[in-house]
C-alpha positions as CSV (number, residue, x, y, z in Angstrom):
1,M,0.0,0.2,0.2
2,R,1.1,3.4,-1.0
3,A,2.2,6.0,1.9
4,G,-0.4,8.3,2.2
5,T,-1.2,11.0,4.9
6,G,-3.6,9.0,6.9
7,S,-1.0,7.2,8.0
8,S,2.0,8.3,10.5
9,R,4.7,7.4,8.4
10,G,2.6,9.4,5.3
11,R,2.2,12.2,7.6
12,R,6.0,12.6,8.7
13,A,7.0,12.4,4.6
14,W,4.2,15.4,4.2
15,L,5.7,17.6,7.1
16,A,9.2,17.0,5.7
17,A,8.1,17.7,1.8
18,R,6.0,20.8,3.3
19,V,9.2,22.1,5.6
20,A,11.7,21.4,2.6
21,A,9.7,23.6,0.6
22,L,10.0,26.2,2.9
23,A,13.6,26.0,3.7
24,A,14.1,26.4,-0.6
25,I,11.8,30.0,-0.3
26,V,13.6,31.3,2.6
27,V,17.0,30.5,0.6
28,A,15.7,31.9,-2.6
29,G,14.9,34.8,-1.1
30,T,17.7,35.8,1.0
31,L,19.3,35.4,-2.6
32,A,17.0,37.6,-4.4
33,I,17.7,40.3,-1.0
34,A,21.5,39.7,-1.5
35,H,21.5,40.5,-5.1
36,Y,19.2,43.5,-5.4
37,A,21.3,45.1,-2.2
38,N,24.4,44.3,-4.6
39,I,22.7,46.5,-7.3
40,G,21.8,48.9,-5.1
41,Q,25.6,49.7,-3.6
42,P,26.8,51.3,-7.1
43,L,23.5,53.3,-7.9
44,A,23.8,54.6,-4.2
45,G,27.5,55.4,-5.4
46,N,26.4,57.2,-8.6
47,P,23.3,59.7,-7.3
48,D,21.9,61.0,-10.5
49,P,24.2,64.1,-11.4
50,R,21.3,66.6,-11.3
51,A,21.2,66.1,-7.7
52,L,24.8,67.7,-7.9
53,V,23.5,70.7,-9.3
54,A,20.6,72.4,-7.3
55,T,23.0,74.5,-5.0
56,V,23.6,78.0,-4.9
57,D,26.8,79.6,-6.1
58,P,28.4,80.3,-2.6
59,T,29.9,83.6,-3.7
60,I,26.2,84.8,-3.6
61,T,25.1,85.1,-0.1
62,V,21.7,86.5,-1.6
63,T,19.0,84.1,-1.5
64,P,16.9,84.8,-4.8
65,A,13.1,85.5,-4.6
66,T,10.7,82.7,-5.5
67,S,10.1,82.3,-9.5
68,S,9.8,80.3,-12.1
69,V,13.3,80.8,-13.0
70,P,15.7,77.6,-12.0
71,P,17.7,78.3,-9.0
72,L,21.5,78.9,-9.7
73,A,23.5,76.4,-10.8
74,A,26.4,74.0,-9.6
75,P,28.8,75.8,-6.7
76,D,31.7,77.4,-8.0
77,P,34.9,75.7,-7.1
78,I,36.3,78.5,-4.7
79,S,34.3,77.2,-2.2
80,S,36.8,74.1,-1.7
81,T,40.0,75.4,-3.7
82,P,40.1,79.1,-3.3
83,G,42.5,80.6,-5.5
84,S,42.9,77.3,-7.7
85,S,43.1,77.3,-11.3
86,S,39.6,75.8,-12.9
87,P,39.8,72.7,-15.4
88,D,40.0,73.0,-18.9
89,P,38.2,75.7,-19.9
90,T,36.8,74.4,-23.6
91,S,34.6,72.3,-21.3
92,P,31.3,74.1,-20.2
93,A,31.4,71.9,-16.6
94,P,33.8,73.7,-14.5
95,H,31.8,76.7,-14.9
96,A,28.2,76.0,-16.4
97,S,25.6,73.3,-16.0
98,S,23.0,72.2,-17.9
99,S,20.2,69.4,-17.3
100,T,21.6,65.6,-17.9
101,P,20.2,64.3,-21.2
102,P,18.0,61.2,-20.8
103,A,18.9,57.9,-20.7
104,A,19.2,55.8,-23.7
105,P,16.4,53.6,-24.9
106,P,16.6,49.7,-24.5
107,S,18.1,47.9,-27.3
108,P,15.4,46.4,-29.4
109,P,15.1,42.7,-29.5
110,P,17.1,41.0,-32.3
111,S,15.4,40.3,-35.9
112,S,16.7,39.6,-39.4
113,T,15.9,43.0,-40.4
114,P,17.9,45.6,-38.7
115,P,15.6,48.7,-38.0
116,A,16.2,51.6,-38.9
117,A,18.3,54.4,-37.2
118,P,16.2,56.4,-34.6
119,P,16.4,60.1,-35.7
120,S,19.5,62.1,-33.6
121,P,17.4,63.9,-30.6
122,P,17.8,67.7,-31.1
123,P,20.3,70.0,-29.6
124,S,19.6,70.9,-25.8
125,T,17.8,74.5,-25.2
126,V,18.3,74.6,-21.4
127,P,20.5,77.5,-21.2
128,I,23.8,76.9,-19.8
129,H,24.1,79.1,-16.3
130,F,27.5,80.4,-16.1
131,R,29.0,81.4,-12.3
132,T,31.6,82.8,-10.8
133,L,35.2,81.7,-11.2
134,P,37.6,81.7,-8.3
135,P,40.6,84.6,-8.3
136,G,43.3,83.5,-10.6
137,A,41.1,80.8,-12.6
138,V,41.6,79.8,-16.0
139,L,39.1,82.2,-17.9
140,P,37.6,80.9,-21.3
141,T,37.8,82.9,-24.0
142,G,35.3,85.1,-25.8
143,A,34.7,82.5,-28.9
144,E,34.2,79.8,-26.5
145,C,31.6,81.8,-24.6
146,A,30.2,83.0,-27.8
147,R,29.6,79.4,-28.7
148,W,27.9,78.3,-25.4
149,V,26.0,81.3,-25.4
150,R,24.7,81.1,-28.9
151,E,23.3,77.0,-28.1
152,S,20.6,78.6,-26.3
153,P,19.3,81.7,-28.3
154,Q,17.2,84.4,-26.0
155,R,14.5,86.7,-27.2
156,E,15.6,90.8,-27.6
157,D,13.7,92.6,-24.9
158,R,15.1,95.8,-25.9
159,P,15.0,96.4,-29.4
160,G,16.4,100.0,-29.0
161,N,19.8,98.2,-28.6
162,Y,19.6,96.6,-31.7
163,R,22.6,98.5,-33.4
164,A,24.6,99.0,-30.2
165,N,23.8,95.0,-30.3
166,H,25.1,94.4,-33.3
167,T,28.8,97.0,-33.2
168,P,31.5,94.8,-32.1
169,G,34.2,96.5,-30.2
170,H,38.1,96.9,-30.0
171,H,41.1,96.5,-28.4
172,V,42.3,98.6,-25.4
173,G,45.8,100.3,-24.8
174,A,48.1,98.1,-22.8
175,D,48.3,100.6,-19.9
176,F,44.2,99.9,-19.7
177,F,44.5,99.0,-16.0
178,S,47.0,101.8,-15.1
179,G,47.4,101.8,-11.3
180,D,46.4,98.0,-11.0
181,K,49.1,95.2,-10.4
182,P,51.2,94.7,-13.8
183,A,49.7,91.1,-14.3
184,A,46.3,93.2,-14.7
185,N,47.7,94.8,-18.0
186,Q,49.3,91.2,-18.7
187,R,46.6,88.4,-18.4
188,L,43.4,91.0,-18.5
189,A,43.4,94.3,-20.9
190,P,44.6,91.9,-23.9
191,R,41.3,90.0,-23.6
192,I,39.1,92.9,-24.1
193,N,37.6,93.2,-27.6
194,G,33.5,93.5,-27.4
195,D,33.9,90.6,-30.3
196,F,30.2,89.6,-29.7
197,T,26.9,90.3,-31.3
198,G,23.7,88.7,-30.2
199,T,20.5,90.2,-28.3
200,T,20.9,92.1,-24.9
201,E,20.5,88.9,-22.9
202,E,22.9,86.8,-24.7
203,I,25.4,89.7,-24.5
204,L,25.3,89.9,-20.9
205,R,25.9,85.9,-20.6
206,W,28.6,86.3,-22.7
207,A,30.4,88.7,-20.9
208,A,29.5,87.1,-17.7
209,C,30.9,83.9,-19.2
210,K,33.9,85.4,-19.9
211,W,35.3,86.9,-17.0
212,G,34.2,84.3,-14.5
213,I,30.6,86.2,-12.6
214,N,27.6,84.8,-11.9
215,Q,25.5,86.2,-14.7
216,D,22.7,86.9,-12.3
217,V,24.8,89.5,-10.8
218,V,25.3,90.9,-14.1
219,F,21.8,90.9,-15.0
220,A,20.8,92.4,-11.8
221,Q,23.5,95.2,-11.9
222,A,22.9,95.7,-15.6
223,A,19.5,96.7,-14.3
224,V,20.5,99.2,-11.9
225,E,22.7,100.7,-13.7
226,S,20.8,101.4,-17.0
227,W,17.6,99.2,-17.0
228,W,19.4,97.4,-20.0
229,R,19.3,100.1,-21.8
230,Q,22.8,101.0,-23.9
231,D,21.8,104.4,-24.8
232,T,21.9,105.8,-21.5
233,L,23.7,108.5,-20.2
234,G,24.8,109.2,-16.9
235,D,27.0,111.5,-14.5
236,W,26.6,114.7,-15.9
237,G,29.3,117.7,-15.4
238,T,30.8,120.5,-16.7
239,Q,34.5,119.5,-17.1
240,A,35.5,119.3,-20.5
241,S,38.5,116.3,-19.8
242,A,36.0,114.1,-18.5
243,C,33.6,113.8,-21.4
244,P,34.6,112.0,-24.9
245,P,35.3,113.6,-28.3
246,G,32.1,115.3,-29.8
247,H,30.8,115.0,-25.9
248,K,32.4,118.5,-24.6
249,P,30.1,121.0,-23.1
250,T,29.3,124.1,-25.3
251,A,27.5,127.3,-24.5
252,G,24.2,125.9,-25.2
253,H,24.7,122.8,-23.6
254,P,26.9,123.3,-20.6
255,R,27.2,120.2,-19.0
256,C,28.4,116.7,-20.7
257,A,27.6,113.0,-19.9
258,Q,30.7,111.2,-18.2
259,S,29.5,107.5,-18.2
260,Y,28.0,105.4,-20.8
261,G,25.6,102.4,-21.9
262,I,24.3,99.5,-20.1
263,L,26.6,99.5,-17.0
264,Q,28.0,103.2,-17.2
265,N,31.3,103.1,-17.8
266,R,33.1,106.2,-17.1
267,Y,34.8,107.6,-19.7
268,A,37.8,109.1,-17.8
269,Y,39.0,106.1,-16.5
270,E,38.3,104.3,-19.4
271,K,39.7,106.5,-22.4
272,S,41.3,103.8,-24.5
273,A,38.1,101.8,-24.6
274,W,36.4,105.0,-26.3
275,P,34.3,104.9,-28.3
276,G,33.3,101.2,-27.9
277,I,32.3,101.9,-24.5
278,G,29.8,104.2,-25.9
279,D,28.5,102.2,-29.7
280,S,28.9,98.9,-28.7
281,T,26.6,96.8,-25.8
282,A,29.3,93.9,-26.0
283,M,32.3,96.6,-25.8
284,N,30.8,98.2,-22.7
285,A,30.1,94.9,-20.4
286,D,32.9,93.3,-21.7
287,T,35.3,96.3,-20.3
288,A,33.2,96.4,-17.1
289,Y,33.8,92.9,-16.4
290,A,37.4,92.8,-16.8
291,I,37.3,95.6,-14.4
292,W,35.2,93.7,-11.8
293,R,37.5,90.4,-12.2
294,A,41.0,92.8,-11.6
295,C,39.5,93.4,-8.8
296,Y,38.2,90.4,-8.2
297,D,41.8,89.1,-8.7
298,G,43.3,91.2,-6.1
299,D,45.1,93.3,-9.0
300,E,43.6,96.6,-7.5
301,T,45.8,97.3,-4.3
302,W,45.2,100.7,-5.0
303,L,41.8,100.0,-3.1
304,S,43.5,100.2,0.1
305,T,45.6,103.6,-0.4
306,V,42.4,105.3,-0.7
307,P,39.5,105.5,1.8
308,H,37.8,102.4,2.6
309,T,36.4,100.4,5.1
310,G,38.0,97.1,5.9
311,H,40.6,95.5,4.1
312,Y,40.6,95.3,0.1
313,H,41.3,91.6,-0.8
314,R,40.8,89.0,-3.5
315,G,38.0,86.9,-3.9
316,D,35.2,89.2,-2.6
317,L,32.6,89.3,-5.2
318,W,30.4,92.4,-3.5
319,G,33.3,93.9,-2.6
320,C,34.3,94.6,-6.6
321,V,30.4,95.5,-7.4
322,G,30.7,98.5,-4.9
323,R,33.9,99.5,-5.9
324,W,32.7,99.5,-9.3
325,F,29.9,102.6,-8.4
326,A,32.0,104.3,-5.8
327,G,35.8,103.8,-6.6
328,R,36.3,102.5,-3.2
329,W,36.3,99.7,-0.8
330,Y,33.2,99.2,1.4
331,T,32.4,102.8,1.6
332,P,28.8,103.8,2.2
333,P,28.1,104.9,-0.9
334,A,29.5,101.2,-2.2
335,Q,27.3,99.4,0.5
336,Q,23.9,101.1,-0.6
337,Y,25.0,100.5,-4.5
338,I,25.7,96.7,-3.0
339,A,22.5,97.0,-1.9
340,R,20.4,97.4,-4.1
341,V,22.3,95.1,-6.8
342,Q,21.0,92.3,-4.1
343,A,17.3,93.6,-4.0
344,Y,17.5,93.2,-7.9
345,L,19.1,90.0,-7.4
346,R,17.0,88.6,-5.2
347,E,13.8,89.9,-7.0
348,R,15.1,88.7,-10.5
349,I,14.1,92.2,-11.9
350,W,14.9,90.8,-14.9
351,T,12.2,88.2,-15.0
352,T,9.6,90.1,-14.1
353,R,6.7,91.8,-16.6
354,A,7.6,95.2,-15.9
355,F,11.1,94.7,-16.8
356,R,11.1,92.7,-19.8
357,H,8.2,95.1,-21.4
358,D,10.3,97.9,-20.2
359,Q,7.2,99.3,-18.7
360,T,9.6,101.0,-15.5
361,P,11.7,104.2,-16.2
362,I,15.1,104.3,-15.6
363,V,17.0,105.7,-12.5
364,V,20.3,106.4,-13.1
365,L,22.2,106.7,-9.2
366,P,24.6,110.1,-9.2
367,N,28.1,108.3,-9.3
368,P,30.5,109.3,-6.9
369,G,33.7,107.5,-8.4
370,G,32.7,105.5,-10.9
371,T,35.7,103.1,-12.6
372,L,38.3,105.5,-10.6
373,S,41.9,104.5,-10.7
374,P,44.2,105.9,-7.9
375,A,44.4,109.6,-7.4
């Protein structure tokens, strides 16, 4: 008679079979857990690259206001290696970020007829966000920045700038940075050329990229200076030597403009950049942020010889923004100017409807120093 569940021996055999089946299930489950845990280790060791670029530029201490514009991109190397040079400037990675491309689709199943190749994906239209590079960094060339900027064209919100936006600049004199360390004339002056044309926003991004300053600071500062209008004139005075040729005081017009353009460059201290700073938006921005970079790199030691608050030192983004307006280091006028630029940065004024449609009038501050060199 065959053993069955009705006999004691049959019951023992049935229980033994159940125990063996349960043991097999436990072993299989343990192996599966170990297998997927091992897969998870490399995933945890290689997080989503997008998570690495969600922090704010550490050289900007102002928290941007909430808006539809993406937050500032990856942190600059200044936070970990102050004063060091950036990697190969031909790659946008050290100073720019863009969205991570999607993963490749799975391979199709084998077949006797090879499938047609899928069309190439369109180029990314997510703009690179240019961030602040540390003092002494290897800066990208103007041509590299032009290529990166043109990969994501921007609309024109200042049609009145059209002519100036399509007028290239020129080189400056070999002693443009008189009063600064000789390194400024050796490293920075030859780079100034205003060699770019495009929309107003593209030009500002190009200058930010070329001189290694966060583009949002550039947007905010240009809004304070001119509301992004290249035809802005400022710092009116009666001193003929402070005004460029063709713009001197006359009997009918006893006052003349001393500052010109989107960043309000002051002629008296940038004579070899004339007429470019007046005629060309790119030349105006190029020159302005070359001067900012000289300050940021620590070349303007003369700032410690004129009235100042604290000690001039390299690597202070905001100190060098304030120096542009006041010609001094953290004096009260410089601090007031910094506060205004930071307010526009918090508001992201350049993204507002009033700004985009140019509904707010220009308010040009009186400039006590401009781009002062040593007395």
